[in-house]
N, CA and C atoms as a LAMMPS dump frame, in Angstrom:
ITEM: TIMESTEP
0
ITEM: NUMBER OF ATOMS
306
ITEM: BOX BOUNDS ff ff ff
-5.0000000000000000e+02 5.0000000000000000e+02
-5.0000000000000000e+02 5.0000000000000000e+02
-5.0000000000000000e+02 5.0000000000000000e+02
ITEM: ATOMS id mol type element x y z
1 1 1 N 0.804 -1.172 0.006
2 1 2 C 0.009 -0.018 0.016
3 1 3 C 0.885 1.232 0.011
4 2 1 N 0.394 2.259 -0.635
5 2 2 C 1.192 3.467 -0.761
6 2 3 C 1.109 4.373 0.458
7 3 1 N -0.019 4.515 1.007
8 3 2 C -0.183 5.536 2.071
9 3 3 C -0.747 4.902 3.312
10 4 1 N -0.266 5.367 4.474
11 4 2 C -0.855 4.909 5.743
12 4 3 C -2.011 5.879 6.113
13 5 1 N -2.094 6.954 5.393
14 5 2 C -3.153 7.935 5.636
15 5 3 C -4.474 7.332 5.275
16 6 1 N -5.391 7.296 6.177
17 6 2 C -6.748 6.742 5.866
18 6 3 C -7.731 7.901 5.931
19 7 1 N -8.068 8.374 4.787
20 7 2 C -8.979 9.523 4.636
21 7 3 C -10.445 9.004 4.822
22 8 1 N -11.308 9.917 4.881
23 8 2 C -12.717 9.58 5.007
24 8 3 C -13.158 8.745 3.812
25 9 1 N -14.114 7.914 4.072
26 9 2 C -14.849 7.206 2.953
27 9 3 C -16.282 7.652 3.053
28 10 1 N -17.038 7.273 2.068
29 10 2 C -18.459 7.671 2.014
30 10 3 C -19.304 6.9 3.016
31 11 1 N -18.91 5.689 3.356
32 11 2 C -19.719 4.854 4.313
33 11 3 C -18.815 3.799 5.036
34 12 1 N -19.259 3.337 6.122
35 12 2 C -18.507 2.32 6.909
36 12 3 C -18.267 1.074 6.146
37 13 1 N -19.199 0.658 5.342
38 13 2 C -19.08 -0.588 4.585
39 13 3 C -17.952 -0.519 3.551
40 14 1 N -17.866 0.591 2.836
41 14 2 C -16.778 0.747 1.909
42 14 3 C -15.439 0.941 2.622
43 15 1 N -15.385 1.576 3.752
44 15 2 C -14.209 1.731 4.509
45 15 3 C -13.619 0.378 4.862
46 16 1 N -14.448 -0.582 5.202
47 16 2 C -14 -1.96 5.486
48 16 3 C -13.27 -2.565 4.352
49 17 1 N -13.803 -2.368 3.1
50 17 2 C -13.2 -2.935 1.941
51 17 3 C -11.947 -2.116 1.515
52 18 1 N -11.898 -0.915 1.835
53 18 2 C -10.768 -0.052 1.502
54 18 3 C -9.546 -0.328 2.38
55 19 1 N -9.779 -0.62 3.675
56 19 2 C -8.752 -0.902 4.638
57 19 3 C -8.224 -2.315 4.615
58 20 1 N -8.943 -3.255 4.082
59 20 2 C -8.535 -4.686 4.156
60 20 3 C -7.343 -4.911 3.244
61 21 1 N -6.567 -5.944 3.674
62 21 2 C -5.427 -6.354 2.859
63 21 3 C -5.928 -6.989 1.532
64 22 1 N -5.179 -6.913 0.483
65 22 2 C -5.608 -7.42 -0.785
66 22 3 C -5.838 -8.971 -0.751
67 23 1 N -5.174 -9.663 0.119
68 23 2 C -5.3 -11.083 0.156
69 23 3 C -6.592 -11.619 0.741
70 24 1 N -7.369 -10.683 1.392
71 24 2 C -8.54 -11.042 2.124
72 24 3 C -9.826 -10.719 1.435
73 25 1 N -10.571 -11.681 1.044
74 25 2 C -11.933 -11.423 0.533
75 25 3 C -12.06 -10.33 -0.549
76 26 1 N -13.217 -9.692 -0.556
77 26 2 C -13.52 -8.596 -1.464
78 26 3 C -12.824 -7.338 -0.976
79 27 1 N -12.183 -6.613 -1.759
80 27 2 C -11.602 -5.339 -1.382
81 27 3 C -11.783 -4.261 -2.394
82 28 1 N -11.6 -3.057 -1.931
83 28 2 C -11.776 -1.853 -2.736
84 28 3 C -10.423 -1.191 -2.895
85 29 1 N -10.01 -0.956 -4.129
86 29 2 C -8.735 -0.369 -4.402
87 29 3 C -8.889 0.965 -5.181
88 30 1 N -8.114 1.904 -4.706
89 30 2 C -7.998 3.186 -5.407
90 30 3 C -6.613 3.189 -6.087
91 31 1 N -6.603 3.386 -7.37
92 31 2 C -5.331 3.353 -8.13
93 31 3 C -5.189 4.604 -8.949
94 32 1 N -3.938 4.971 -9.353
95 32 2 C -3.677 5.923 -10.312
96 32 3 C -3.107 5.197 -11.49
97 33 1 N -3.53 5.521 -12.659
98 33 2 C -3.158 4.751 -13.823
99 33 3 C -1.721 4.97 -14.205
100 34 1 N -0.993 3.886 -14.373
101 34 2 C 0.355 3.921 -15.002
102 34 3 C 0.259 3.973 -16.494
103 35 1 N 1.289 4.331 -17.192
104 35 2 C 1.229 4.364 -18.592
105 35 3 C 0.985 2.953 -19.175
106 36 1 N 1.576 1.944 -18.585
107 36 2 C 1.394 0.556 -19.018
108 36 3 C -0.062 0.141 -18.832
109 37 1 N -0.666 0.56 -17.74
110 37 2 C -2.04 0.191 -17.468
111 37 3 C -2.958 0.837 -18.475
112 38 1 N -2.709 2.1 -18.823
113 38 2 C -3.518 2.811 -19.86
114 38 3 C -3.408 2.104 -21.18
115 39 1 N -2.188 1.81 -21.591
116 39 2 C -1.998 1.143 -22.873
117 39 3 C -2.681 -0.208 -22.924
118 40 1 N -2.567 -0.977 -21.85
119 40 2 C -3.227 -2.315 -21.847
120 40 3 C -4.702 -2.183 -21.809
121 41 1 N -5.213 -1.172 -21.158
122 41 2 C -6.697 -0.944 -21.175
123 41 3 C -7.233 -0.722 -22.551
124 42 1 N -6.417 -0.008 -23.39
125 42 2 C -6.853 0.165 -24.827
126 42 3 C -6.774 -1.164 -25.539
127 43 1 N -5.748 -1.989 -25.313
128 43 2 C -5.658 -3.283 -25.956
129 43 3 C -6.813 -4.2 -25.559
130 44 1 N -7.307 -4.059 -24.328
131 44 2 C -8.404 -4.966 -23.863
132 44 3 C -9.779 -4.405 -24.223
133 45 1 N -9.816 -3.215 -24.819
134 45 2 C -11.118 -2.692 -25.326
135 45 3 C -11.874 -1.816 -24.324
136 46 1 N -11.248 -1.343 -23.276
137 46 2 C -11.892 -0.324 -22.413
138 46 3 C -10.889 0.781 -22.04
139 47 1 N -10.644 1.7 -22.993
140 47 2 C -9.68 2.731 -22.751
141 47 3 C -9.923 3.555 -21.475
142 48 1 N -8.884 3.761 -20.785
143 48 2 C -8.908 4.523 -19.516
144 48 3 C -8.125 5.804 -19.697
145 49 1 N -8.679 6.925 -19.169
146 49 2 C -8.075 8.202 -19.265
147 49 3 C -6.836 8.34 -18.336
148 50 1 N -5.869 9.05 -18.789
149 50 2 C -4.65 9.233 -18
150 50 3 C -4.863 10.267 -16.875
151 51 1 N -4.198 10.104 -15.815
152 51 2 C -4.167 11.121 -14.718
153 51 3 C -5.325 11.073 -13.737
154 52 1 N -6.333 10.194 -13.974
155 52 2 C -7.429 10.132 -13.064
156 52 3 C -7.296 8.947 -12.138
157 53 1 N -7.82 9.071 -10.954
158 53 2 C -7.856 7.95 -10.01
159 53 3 C -8.969 6.952 -10.471
160 54 1 N -8.784 5.718 -10.328
161 54 2 C -9.789 4.752 -10.698
162 54 3 C -10.118 3.89 -9.427
163 55 1 N -11.293 3.365 -9.439
164 55 2 C -11.849 2.623 -8.232
165 55 3 C -12.225 1.225 -8.704
166 56 1 N -11.704 0.27 -7.995
167 56 2 C -11.868 -1.119 -8.381
168 56 3 C -12.28 -1.983 -7.175
169 57 1 N -13.242 -2.887 -7.399
170 57 2 C -13.537 -3.936 -6.452
171 57 3 C -12.828 -5.193 -6.991
172 58 1 N -12.205 -5.911 -6.052
173 58 2 C -11.491 -7.16 -6.443
174 58 3 C -11.829 -8.235 -5.462
175 59 1 N -11.568 -9.476 -5.924
176 59 2 C -11.539 -10.584 -4.915
177 59 3 C -10.106 -10.67 -4.418
178 60 1 N -9.877 -11.508 -3.386
179 60 2 C -8.534 -11.577 -2.845
180 60 3 C -7.526 -12.019 -3.863
181 61 1 N -6.314 -11.456 -3.693
182 61 2 C -5.211 -11.799 -4.618
183 61 3 C -3.905 -11.58 -3.823
184 62 1 N -2.899 -12.368 -4.157
185 62 2 C -1.617 -12.238 -3.444
186 62 3 C -0.533 -11.639 -4.391
187 63 1 N -0.779 -11.564 -5.674
188 63 2 C 0.273 -11.066 -6.548
189 63 3 C -0.102 -9.621 -7.006
190 64 1 N 0.071 -9.416 -8.211
191 64 2 C -0.26 -8.068 -8.785
192 64 3 C -1.81 -7.906 -8.867
193 65 1 N -2.224 -6.7 -8.792
194 65 2 C -3.647 -6.408 -8.853
195 65 3 C -4.288 -6.994 -10.116
196 66 1 N -3.57 -6.882 -11.177
197 66 2 C -4.159 -7.344 -12.487
198 66 3 C -3.525 -8.726 -12.926
199 67 1 N -3.192 -9.491 -11.949
200 67 2 C -2.687 -10.843 -12.325
201 67 3 C -3.825 -11.731 -12.781
202 68 1 N -3.499 -12.847 -13.282
203 68 2 C -4.546 -13.763 -13.802
204 68 3 C -5.43 -14.249 -12.623
205 69 1 N -4.937 -14.316 -11.44
206 69 2 C -5.651 -14.814 -10.282
207 69 3 C -6.789 -13.798 -9.823
208 70 1 N -6.593 -12.54 -10.166
209 70 2 C -7.558 -11.532 -9.658
210 70 3 C -8.65 -11.257 -10.612
211 71 1 N -9.759 -10.905 -10.098
212 71 2 C -10.916 -10.477 -10.864
213 71 3 C -11.19 -9 -10.513
214 72 1 N -11.427 -8.17 -11.54
215 72 2 C -11.543 -6.769 -11.279
216 72 3 C -12.918 -6.283 -11.763
217 73 1 N -13.444 -5.34 -11.012
218 73 2 C -14.651 -4.7 -11.379
219 73 3 C -14.489 -3.188 -11.168
220 74 1 N -14.358 -2.435 -12.222
221 74 2 C -14.215 -0.973 -12.195
222 74 3 C -15.55 -0.336 -11.791
223 75 1 N -15.564 0.522 -10.785
224 75 2 C -16.805 1.111 -10.404
225 75 3 C -16.616 2.639 -10.292
226 76 1 N -17.74 3.376 -10.354
227 76 2 C -17.735 4.83 -10.234
228 76 3 C -18.493 5.318 -9.028
229 77 1 N -19.395 4.459 -8.536
230 77 2 C -20.253 4.725 -7.445
231 77 3 C -20.094 3.71 -6.373
232 78 1 N -20.27 4.144 -5.082
233 78 2 C -20.188 3.212 -3.946
234 78 3 C -21.287 2.226 -4.142
235 79 1 N -21.002 0.9 -4.069
236 79 2 C -22.035 -0.119 -4.154
237 79 3 C -22.985 -0.145 -2.941
238 80 1 N -22.645 0.529 -1.904
239 80 2 C -23.426 0.485 -0.651
240 80 3 C -24.304 1.737 -0.511
241 81 1 N -23.72 2.927 -0.742
242 81 2 C -24.52 4.123 -0.478
243 81 3 C -24.787 4.977 -1.731
244 82 1 N -24.171 4.559 -2.872
245 82 2 C -24.438 5.144 -4.137
246 82 3 C -23.701 6.483 -4.392
247 83 1 N -22.816 6.961 -3.481
248 83 2 C -22.122 8.212 -3.747
249 83 3 C -21.079 8.038 -4.853
250 84 1 N -20.866 9.127 -5.59
251 84 2 C -19.843 9.146 -6.619
252 84 3 C -18.474 9.114 -5.987
253 85 1 N -17.651 8.119 -6.309
254 85 2 C -16.372 7.892 -5.624
255 85 3 C -15.349 9.015 -5.944
256 86 1 N -15.443 9.622 -7.088
257 86 2 C -14.471 10.717 -7.428
258 86 3 C -14.717 11.96 -6.493
259 87 1 N -15.821 12.074 -5.909
260 87 2 C -16.097 13.136 -4.959
261 87 3 C -15.469 12.884 -3.604
262 88 1 N -15.277 11.552 -3.312
263 88 2 C -14.712 11.174 -1.948
264 88 3 C -13.2 10.983 -2.063
265 89 1 N -12.753 10.235 -3.127
266 89 2 C -11.369 9.899 -3.307
267 89 3 C -10.844 10.815 -4.447
268 90 1 N -10.072 11.82 -4.037
269 90 2 C -9.74 12.879 -4.994
270 90 3 C -8.234 13.004 -5.277
271 91 1 N -7.368 12.507 -4.37
272 91 2 C -6.002 12.873 -4.546
273 91 3 C -5.081 11.626 -4.296
274 92 1 N -3.796 11.816 -4.614
275 92 2 C -2.866 10.662 -4.503
276 92 3 C -2.689 10.125 -3.072
277 93 1 N -2.985 10.951 -2.045
278 93 2 C -2.821 10.44 -0.675
279 93 3 C -3.814 9.323 -0.381
280 94 1 N -4.829 9.15 -1.199
281 94 2 C -5.861 8.1 -1.005
282 94 3 C -5.639 6.865 -1.77
283 95 1 N -4.608 6.8 -2.607
284 95 2 C -4.24 5.58 -3.402
285 95 3 C -3.869 4.528 -2.321
286 96 1 N -4.465 3.308 -2.559
287 96 2 C -4.105 2.211 -1.647
288 96 3 C -3.595 1.027 -2.436
289 97 1 N -3.26 1.199 -3.709
290 97 2 C -2.751 0.097 -4.51
291 97 3 C -1.808 0.71 -5.585
292 98 1 N -0.597 0.227 -5.598
293 98 2 C 0.332 0.709 -6.662
294 98 3 C 0.794 -0.392 -7.593
295 99 1 N 0.498 -1.618 -7.291
296 99 2 C 1.019 -2.757 -8.063
297 99 3 C -0.018 -3.171 -9.122
298 100 1 N -0.329 -2.261 -10.076
299 100 2 C -1.461 -2.525 -10.932
300 100 3 C -1.136 -2.569 -12.406
301 101 1 N 0.168 -2.535 -12.776
302 101 2 C 0.486 -2.597 -14.188
303 101 3 C 0.189 -3.935 -14.751
304 102 1 N -0.348 -3.979 -16.007
305 102 2 C -0.619 -5.254 -16.692
306 102 3 C 0.708 -5.751 -17.27
């Protein structure tokens, strides 16, 4: 994880998924796109914009975020309270996953 700083989340349920270790169950990851990630997103058919934080729900994984063992679901709204995640998670201090290059 990049930061020990735990900023506010929109609700307690999402906070639990945000704080949990990647190896455990379902978790919520805030990432900043690397150039490799952006290029591979184009190759896979869902181009991602550069410079924006992205929000992902994953199942437990022990390797890289985008390894073959992990399943990813990109989200824009909290699945529990419905708030727009970009209004809550706005800056690099809230990134909790850096190992996301494909």
